[in-house]
C-alpha positions as CSV (number, residue, x, y, z in Angstrom):
1,M,99.3,30.3,87.4
2,R,98.9,34.1,87.3
3,E,98.5,33.9,83.5
4,D,94.8,33.1,84.1
5,E,92.7,35.9,85.7
6,E,91.1,33.4,88.2
7,F,94.5,33.2,89.9
8,A,95.9,36.7,89.1
9,D,95.7,37.7,92.8
10,L,97.5,34.7,94.0
11,T,100.9,36.1,95.2
12,D,102.0,33.7,97.9
13,H,104.1,30.8,96.6
14,G,102.9,28.4,99.2
15,L,99.2,29.0,98.5
16,A,99.9,28.9,94.8
17,M,101.7,25.5,95.0
18,H,98.9,24.1,97.2
19,A,96.4,25.3,94.6
20,A,98.4,23.9,91.7
21,L,98.4,20.4,93.2
22,Q,94.6,20.3,93.3
23,E,92.6,18.5,90.6
24,N,91.6,20.7,87.6
25,V,93.8,23.6,88.6
26,S,96.3,24.9,86.1
27,R,97.6,28.2,84.6
28,Y,94.7,27.9,82.1
29,G,92.0,28.0,84.8
30,R,89.8,25.4,86.4
31,M,87.5,24.9,83.5
32,S,90.2,24.3,80.8
33,G,90.4,20.5,81.1
34,H,94.1,20.8,82.3
35,G,95.5,20.3,85.8
36,N,95.1,16.5,86.2
37,G,98.8,15.4,86.4
38,F,99.2,15.2,90.2
39,R,96.0,13.2,90.7
40,D,97.7,10.2,89.1
41,L,100.8,10.7,91.3
42,F,98.8,10.7,94.5
43,L,96.8,7.6,93.4
44,G,100.0,5.8,92.4
45,L,101.6,6.4,95.8
46,A,98.7,5.2,97.8
47,H,99.7,2.6,100.4
48,L,103.4,3.0,99.6
49,N,104.4,5.0,102.7
50,A,105.7,8.0,100.7
51,D,107.3,11.3,101.6
52,L,106.5,13.9,99.0
53,R,108.3,17.3,98.8
54,F,107.4,20.0,96.4
55,R,109.4,23.2,96.1
56,S,108.5,26.5,94.3
57,G,109.4,30.1,95.0
58,D,110.0,30.6,98.7
59,H,108.0,27.6,100.0
60,A,108.1,23.8,100.4
61,L,105.0,21.7,100.6
62,L,105.4,18.4,102.4
63,I,103.2,15.3,102.5
64,S,104.1,12.1,104.4
65,G,102.6,8.8,105.2
66,P,100.9,5.7,103.7
67,Q,98.0,7.7,102.3
68,P,99.6,10.9,100.7
69,E,96.8,13.4,100.4
70,L,96.9,17.1,99.8
71,K,94.7,17.7,102.9
72,T,97.5,16.5,105.1
73,A,100.1,18.8,103.5
74,R,102.4,21.1,105.5
75,L,103.7,24.3,104.1
76,A,107.1,25.7,105.2
77,Q,108.8,28.9,104.1
78,K,112.3,28.4,102.6
79,A,115.0,30.3,100.8
80,P,113.9,31.4,97.3
81,F,114.0,28.7,94.6
82,K,113.6,29.2,90.9
83,G,111.4,26.7,89.1
84,F,109.3,23.7,90.4
85,L,110.8,20.6,92.0
86,A,108.9,17.4,93.0
87,A,110.8,14.8,95.1
88,I,109.4,11.5,96.3
89,R,110.8,8.9,98.7
90,C,108.9,5.6,99.3
91,Q,109.8,3.3,102.2
92,P,108.6,-0.2,102.7
93,M,106.1,-1.0,105.4
94,M,106.0,-4.1,107.5
95,P,103.2,-6.3,106.4
96,G,100.0,-5.7,108.4
97,S,101.3,-2.5,110.1
98,D,101.6,1.2,109.7
99,T,105.3,1.3,110.7
100,R,108.3,1.6,108.4
101,H,111.2,-0.9,108.4
């Protein structure tokens, strides 16, 4: 993301990952028309009781529950990791409840 001057000062991996998962944010800047890939992921996982884990640099970003939204994300510092990883686990819910089987 630091390729665009808008994000040049973003040096924390956790904050950079949180920003990258937002709509219209990419290494090309907010006004480029890029940065829409994760929107479809979040919409597709709605009501599926998902656990999402993203890794990049020295942070993990975790989102859990039947309504995965970036505003409920938790950041955790981890050992350094090269690259970007997205892992998703969906668990069935009992009909009519918010609890997992």
